[in-house]
N, C-alpha and C positions, 0 to 999 in steps of 0.2 A: 690344389692348383696344378700339380703334375697330371692328375687324372683328367682335369679339365682341358689341359693342352693336348693330352693324348687323344681325347675324345673329339676335339675340334675337327669337323669335316667340312662340308660344303657351307659356304656363306653367301647369302644374297640379301640385298637391301630392298625394302618396300616403303611405300608412302613417301616417295622422294619429294613430292610437292607439298607435303604437309610437315609433320615432324618425322624425319626418317627413322625407320625401325630396322635394325639388323636382325636377320633370322639366321640362326646357326644350327645346322644339323649335325648329329653325332657321326663320328668317323666309323665306329664299329657297331653302335647300337642305334635303334630308331628313336632317339631323343631329339627334341627341338627346343631351342632357347630363343627368347625374344629380348632384345636389348634396345630400349629406347631411352631409358634413364639410367642413372648410375647403378641402381639396383635392377638386375635382370630377373627374368622368370623362366625356369626351364622345366619342361614336361618330360618325364622319363617313364616309359612303359615298364611294367613289372616282369616282362618276359625274361627268363633266365637261360634261354638257349642262344646258340651262336647264329649269326646271320651272314649271308652272302650278299654283298652290296654291289649294285650295278645301276647304271642310269646315265642321264645327260644333264644339260644345264636347266632343263624344264621339269624333269621328273627323276626321282631317285627311289629305288626299290631296295628294301632290306628283306631278303628271302629267308624264311625260317621253315621249320618242319610243321609246327602246329599253327603258327601265325606268321603272316608277312605284313610289312608296313610300307606304305608308299607316300611320298610327298610330291605334290604337283603345284607349280606356281600358276595361279589363276589369272593374275593381273597385278597391277601396281599396289593394290590395297588388300589383297587376300591370297591365301594359299590353302590347299586341301591336305588334310591328314587322313589317309585311308588305312584302316586296319582290315586285313583279309583273314577270315577264319577258314582254314583249310578243311576242318572237320568240326563236328558239333563240340562246343566247348563244355567244360565241366561247370561253368558258371555263366549266367547271362549278364554279368557285369565286367566291363573292361576298365581297369584302373590305371591311372597315370599319376605318379608321384610328382608334386610340384615343388621344386627347389626355389626358394626365395618368396614363397607365398606369404610370409609374415609381413612383407612390405606392401601388400596389396589388399584391396577390398574386392570381393566378387559379388556383384549385384545381379540377382536373378531377375530377369524381365518377366512381367506378369503373364499369366496363362491366357488372359482375355485378348491378347494381341491377335489380330486376324491372320497375320502372316505366320504359318507354322514354323518357318525357319527361325523366327525371332521369339515366339512364345516359349517360355521356359529356357531361353538362352541365357548366357552369362556375359556381362561386360566387366572388364577388369580395370580398375582405377587405382592410382596410388592412394595409400591410406592418408597421407598428407600431400595434397597437391601444392607444390612449391611454385611461387611466382617465377616465371621464366620457363616452366615446363609445360606450357600449353594448357590444354584442358585436363591433363593428368591421366588421359585414357591410354592404356597400353595395348589392349586388344579386345576383340569380341569373339567369344566362342559360340558359334551358332549351333543350334539344335541339330543332331546328326540324323541323317536319313540312312536306313538299313535296306540293302538290296541283295537278293539272292541271285543264283545263276540263271533262274527263269525270268528274272526281271520283276519279281514280286517285291513290293516296297512297303515299308512302314516307318514311322518316326520313333526314334529312341528318345530317352530322357537324360538330362544332365543333373548332376548334383555335386556340390563341393562340400566335403567333410574334412575339416582340418586342412592338411596340406595335400589332399588327394582329390583329383577330379575323377568322377565316376560316370561312365556311359552305360546306361541300363537299356537292354534290349528286351522287348516283350517276350516272356517265356513261351507263350502259346505259339506266337509267330515263329520263334526260333526252332521249336520242335518240329515244325512242318516245312522248314526251309530246305532248299537244295543247295548244297555247298559246291564251291566256296561262297561265303557271304561277305559282302563289303559293308563296313561301318564307315560312314562318310561325313565327318564333321568338317566345316569350313572355318578357318581362323581369319578374322578380319584384322587389319592393322591400321585402319584409319582412326584418327583422334576425334572425328566428328560423330555426334550422337546418331543412333540408329532410328530414332523415332521423330515424328513430326505431328502425330495425332494422339489425342488422349480422350478418354471417356469421362465426361463430367458426372458428378454424383447423380445416380438415378437414370443415367442415359446408357443405352445399349450400343448406340452407333457412335464410334469415335469421330471427333471433329479436329481440325487443325488447331494446335496450341498457339495462342497469341496473347500478347500483353499490350495494354494501352493505358496511359496515365497511371502507371504503376512502376515499382522499382524492384524488379527481380534480381536477386543477388545469390551467389554461391561463395563459400569460404575458401580462402587460399592461405598459405603459410609464407611469410616473408623470411627468407634465409639470409638476406643482407639488408642493411638499412636502406629504406626507400626515401629518396628526397629529390624532388625536381620533376623533370619531364618524364612522362610515361606514355606508352602507346597501347591502345586497346584494339583487340581483334574480336569481331562479332560475326557469327555466321547467320545468314538470313536465308530463309527457305521459300518464301512466298511473297507476293506483292500486295501492297496497300497503297492507295493513291498518295498518302502523305507519310508513308512509312519512314521512321527514323527515331533516333534517341541519342542520349549523351552518356558516355561512360562515367561511372561514379565509384568512389571508394567510401566505405564506412568502417569504423573501428569495431572491434569485438568486445562485447561486455557480457561475460558469462555464457558464451555460446550464442549470443544474439547480436545482430547488427545494431550499432548505436549511433556514433557521432560521425558526421560527414568529414572525410579526410582528403577530399579532392577539390580542385578549383579550375577555372578556365577550361571547362569541359567542352570540347568541340562537338558540334552536331555531326552525327554519322548518318549518312543516307542509307536506309535499309530497304529501299525499293528493289524489286526484281522486274526488270523490263528487258527488251530485246538487246540493248547494249549494256545492261547490268545483270548478268546471269546470277543464278544461285551460287552462293559462295561466301568467302570471308570479306568483310569490310573493316576498315581501320580508322581510328581517330585518336587524337592526342588529348592529354589532360595533365594537370600538375598536381602533385601532392602538396597540400597546403601546410604540412608540417612533416618533420622527419618521423617515419614509421620505423620503430626499432626492429633490429634483426631478431628473429625468433617469435614475433608476434603474429597472431592471426588477423586477417583483414578480409572484409566482405567486399567483393567486386561484383558489379552488375551494370545494368542499363536503366537510366531514367527514360522511360518510353513516353516521349511527348506525343508520339503517334503510334500506330499499330506496328508490332514486331512479331514475325513468325519465326521462331528459332527451331533448331534441331536439338535433341536432348536424349539422354538415357534415363531410365528410372533408377533411383537408388539414393542419391545424396540429398541433404537438406537444401531447400530453396525457399527463401522468404520472398514474397511478391505482393506485399500489401499495396492497396491503391492509394493514390495521392490526389486529393480533390482540388488542391490549390494550384492554379495555373500560373502563379507568379514565378515559380522557379523550383529548383531542386531543394528538397527539405533538408534542413541542417541536422535534425535528429530523425533517425529512421522511423517511419510511421508503423509501429507494430500495434495493432488493435487487439490482438490476442497472440498467443504463442503457437498457433497452428502453422504448419509449413507444408509445402509440397515436397514430393520426393523426386525432383527433377535435377539432373546434372546438365545444365545448359551448355551449349557449345559456344563458349566465350572465354576469353582470358586476356591478360595484359602483361606487358613486359616493360622493363626500364633499364637504363644504363647506369650502373653504379659508378660513383666517383672513384677515381683511382689516385693513390699516392705512390709516387715513384721514389725509390731510394737508390742513389748513385754511390758506389764504393770506389774510391780512388786507391791506387797502389800506395804502399807504406801505411796502410791502416787508417786512412782518414775517411770518415763517413759524412756525406753531405745529403741534405734534402734538396731535391731539384727545385728550381724556381724559374720564373719566366726568363727566357733568353734576353740578355741585355748587352748592348754594345755601347761602349763609351770611350771617350778620349780624356786621358788624365794627364795633368802637368803639375809637378810639385817642385818647390824650391825649399831647401832646408839649410839653415845656418844655425849651428850649435856652438855656443861659446863656453869657455871654461866655467864650471861651477853652476850651470843653469840647466833647466829641463825645458824642452820645446814641445808644444802640442799643436799639431797642424791637422785641421779637418779638410783634407783634400782627397777626393776619389774614394776607392773601395779598399785601400790597403792601410793596415796599421802595422807599424814597425816599432818593436821595443827591444833595445839592445842594452845589455848590462855586461860590463867588462870589469872584473875584479883582479887586482894584482896582489901577490904575496911576495915580500922581499925579505931576505935573510941578511942581518947586519953582523958586525964584527963581534959583538958581545955574546954570540952563539944563541941568542934568544930570537925566537921567531915572532915577529910583530907584523901587523897588517898596516900598510900605509896606503894612502889614497893619492894617486897622481892624476892631475887634471890634464886632459888632452882636448885639442880643438879639432872639430870635424867640420869640413866645408863640403857641401854637396849641392850640385845643381844638375837635375836630370829631367829630361822630357821623354815621354814614351806614350805609345798608344796601346791600350789594353782592351781586349774583348773578353768578357766574363760571362759564363753561363751558370755558374754555381756560386753560392756563398757558403763559407764554412770556416773552420778553424784549422790552421796549419801550424805545426810545431817543428822548429828547425834549430839545430845546435851547431855552432862553429867553434873552433878552438884556435887561439893564439898561444904563444909560449906561456903567457899567463892565461888561465882558462877564460874563454869568452863564450857566453851563452846567448843565443839569439832565439827569440820567439816571434813568429810572424803570424799576425791575425789579419784576415781580410775584413775590413770594416771601414769606419769613417774617422778613426782616431789614430794619430801617430804620437807615440811617446818615446822619447830618447833620453836615456839616463847614461851619462858618461862619468866613469870613475878613474880613467887613466888617459894620458895623452897618447894618441895613436892615430894613424891615418888609415882610413878604410877605403879601399880602392873602389872606383866606380863600377867595375864589372861585377862586384858582389851585389850591389844594389840593382844593377841592370838585370842580373840573373833572376832576381825575385820578380821584377816588374814584367819581364818578358814572358813568363809562364802564362799559358792560357787556360789551363785546366788541371794540370798535374805538375807537381814540383818534386824533382828527384835530387836529393843530396847524397852523393855516394861516398864522400870522404870529408874528413875534417879540414879546416882551413888553417894552415900554418904560416906564420910570418915571423922573421927575426925582428926583435925590438931591442934597441940599445937605449937603456935608461941612464940618463945623465942629469941628475937633479940633486938638490940638497934636501936633507931630511929636517923637518921642523919638529 
């Protein structure tokens, strides 16, 4: 932790209109970290020499003897990491150690992609994409371009081995290069997929990916219980006259989508027109039962009409067709266990229910309830030798007073003296909480008082005494907290015959 604080240098945020990503550059070494989720990912070059750091808000250079490193902010969703080779290196491989790699999957994009920047590139997704973390995409490591001082260029290759990212430069090209040589990969921070075309089996020319009358789903992990209203976010890339669909949830059964867990799915317009540009669309749905925390859930789109999504290659995607136009299938239609390797740009979020606990002073814990305002009026008349129960308002009062009297024969005996209590009080009380309050008061003979806020009043009298109105008023006037800082003492003269 101390090294991490010491190394913290320049900070800048990217993808502010998406899921914001914090980029952190090292203070003394040319490392860079990406923090979009709780688990971050940090890239650390293996250089062991010191560096001189200089730059501004757009560019930062770490100047070394054999290698220099430079970071340049390209825009809101990407930045460049350039490695300068000052002289011919001993190896054609540049290695970067990745701290936190165990939390992520590194999906290599296919070589058949026409864009050389994307062919052989890597997208980085969370191993477990949690509900509420968007698509789960952390970054995109684009294929590096290699440029020498004469402007000669070639493409390098990327590979991920364990917790190490390797940039491979063609040896033949490197041996003929004029130095310094720039190795120039671009790091993207958008959570949207990089692809929108794919090559069908046997086809050489890629076509736009689309779904129609099918249910494409990806798997997510629920970290909290899901129950109630949810909001879906679906990225659309191209127009169809009737484009649209409904967000759906399915349970997981052995790694396959199974039973429908959503209801009231709103139709989401996925058209792309002049006033509806390419981008995210949203719609609501309900979970039709509580989905337990820690369970996997399959989320996707029931495409009533055509949908053109963005995606990355890598994760499992089931997208079987549904021929019944009557509605969303209750059991996911798997005709076989084949799947696509598409990570579609879609996700959903929900608001978890909250329980609030309010702690009063003097150690009384309450569970908060709906704010209630009421006017209470009570009249109590207690006669000797009887117990009164009055169901009025939200206050229960139970008072027990026991007297111990010492007589002439030096033996201690317990006698019961009856006393009469008359009370008539009217008060207005506003109450926000309901709970248990415990209160003790003391007369010359020990008097214990227990106050419970409820609907029952129980008064047990074992001695004749007069309780002053202000004691009762003190209880009734409290609106949320009751402070009793001292015992209640009162002189009592007992003049009665013993039976």
